[in-house]
C-alpha angles and dihedrals in degrees: 000000000000098000115080121232120261092264090061094047115106139168090266091057093049092050091048092049094051091045088054090050091050093051092050092047093049091049092050092045093050093047098047093035089062091048093049096042092238094167089064090049091051091047092053092045090053091052091051092051092048093049095044118152090253093062104024117110114219122191115255114246089221093065111103117246123231107270091215092058101037112089090202090065096053100245095187092057090048091049088052090052098253094129096151092051092049092048092051093049092045090053092051090049093051091048092053095248096121130073131195088261091057091048094050093042096051093042091050092048090051092051097040097080098253119143104289091201090061092046091050092050091048092050094049090052102040106018114200091002092066123119089022125187116263091256092053091236118139099185143002120272090241137005128209106174133053113258136189105194092181090072094021094240134143120197117230101172149318131270115257116244096235114142093195100052105020130074111237098246091058100049107116092351122137114252114216137170127220136170093271087065097038089052087073090051125240137234124202118192122186139125097230108086094184095051094045094046099045100038105036114011097041096051092048093049090046091051093051090049090053091048089051088057088054091051095248105104147030118212135195116188118193109197134179093184128041095227094061096072136031117281125276092266089067092063136067095209124035116185118191140145119269141073092268094061116125095205139031131193122255105243094214098032092237094304120147097182111096094210094054093043091049091052092055094045095046091051090052095045103042107009093110090055094058095123091059097041124094109266093018096266143054098271095102090050089049091053091051093049091046090058092054096040094046092052092047092048091051091053101040104025094239140065115268124260124237094269093047092048091049090053091050092053097043107034123060091192091061090052090048091052090049090049091052091050091051092049090051090053093047094244097141095158091064090045088059089050090057091048090050090052092054093047094048096045096040092084098034106062092161091068094050092044091050093051092046094049094048094045087051089058090057094043094068116112094237093051098035092072089067093063134056125201131184093257098042122088109230094199114205093345117102120224122242120200127194090229086083092072088109087076128068094258127159112212130178122191112196112200124209091233098159099050100029109024097160093046090048091057091049090053091047090054089047091053092049092049093048092045093050091049099049097036089060094041096057115119093206110049098173088103113079114230117204132185119196119193117183095193117029098178110154089356099112114087134156090260093049091051090055089049092051091056091052094051094070092070091046098060090248135113145179131225112207127185126198134179090216138351087243085082087069122071110263094241091056101047098087093038089052092054088047094049096054122069098204119057123183123185114193128207115280101034117149123257089248091056090044090055091056091050095048090049090052092049091052128196138302137206115255134177116236126195121210115193118197124190117203126185113243115225115206120221102180120074094232091049090051090053092050092048090049092052090048091049091051092050099043101027090228136098118253109263138180122223125220123188122204118194120192139161120236137170117248136170114265090229128011119230091233094054092045093051100038110024102051113100128205113289094029131103136176110227136179124191138200126192125220087252092060101257112144137197127208118246106292122207103223136187108216120231120242 
């Protein structure tokens, strides 16, 4: 009806029609072009056309790179004027004679303040083998994890891409551990020993061994199973039970003071019984041992061995003979110490019985070869003392867990106490000291928690693994999670353990949206007609939508999700650096 017949069509009508079409097209293009951000698309397309392969200029691979910007040409050494040293190292690198351990070791030696003239002379003579570790090793026999020794990191997994449970920066990101995190200490809880050992404990121990070869760390690995830590060839000192052992552990860690030595030994012997001891910790037991050890040292010039100390605790005749010897030497003060010991312990038989039973565990022939005391001949085995933590040593302590479980836990507590003492007592703390324990059953005590908190300021840290928090006294579970900066919950933990973790991770503020649909009732006749037509077309009543946005505090992870939703190979981990920076709980897929 609106279009004229052909006889009325003319050129003017055609031009007008196409003009109308053009106006409508331009209007639609402008409207939807703004919605779809077409100008940005055209701008990017123009850049692609300008930088097409036919006209783009790519740098020639044959052009030499700036030596001061190429890490492979040792820019720091060149900037410091050591051109000959940098040229020698660059040549070794290009000929495949240098590893990442060599690179990190030499660079650390150059930056550490040592005599650069000696380092330069050593490099010119030996090349990439210069500044070698005391063992002469330049790498581990075998590596399992992925390491970046430039930043001292070892990768343990990757963040899961889960928009609901994962913060955006951690989705798909690599998750790595370095000494700045381990300096706050770490706790791993999970029922699967194999998964925890091979995917978390092993990579961390391997990383610390590599850093020890570069001169930047000292590591002590306490293992109850051989698969939890690298093999013997990766360590300088291997301490184990048996006559064929090459090393044994110094019982008193090189201490000559009877009070300090008694404190370490009492913590090892009775630390796990703190709830039943007078005073709630091992300090009263330490005072009793100090009285006996001080008197013995005054009479014999050395601290007693395990067998001698056991006799002093058990046998009154041995104490009487020691008292007579002290009287003959005129050492009345130590005689009074023995008398005080007998008065104090006369009414507390539990303390004496506990000391006697635990000393008896260490006095067995199979276990005694692990420990060295001043009065015991160690035979062919050399003695290692924790006072050497100021050197880049690699130590492995293999516990006889299967045959002597109780004695193994006493030795593990002794190692932790000695490590905590000497790591904090070092004068030079530039070297990171790390202790890795693959089974921390009955290891956590009130004294050890205080020691963990002091390690952060000493550039030292401890990695503890537990099957369940039930292996820790109930009063110490929450303090343990509060004392460590890195917390890792593995798949399969119990709901009770999950509750402790979620409490430690705390809450966060989130925005919640509540959408409410309300049916609209029409009052006007025309509105009723329109609503009826809309209801016929859509099949739904006309409603209005209201959105309510509010902020509320929620737990970062629920205990139910942590206990039931984690699958094998996944952990939820939170980290804290020595500087105080924290991460939220990160859902991680473990490597390997």
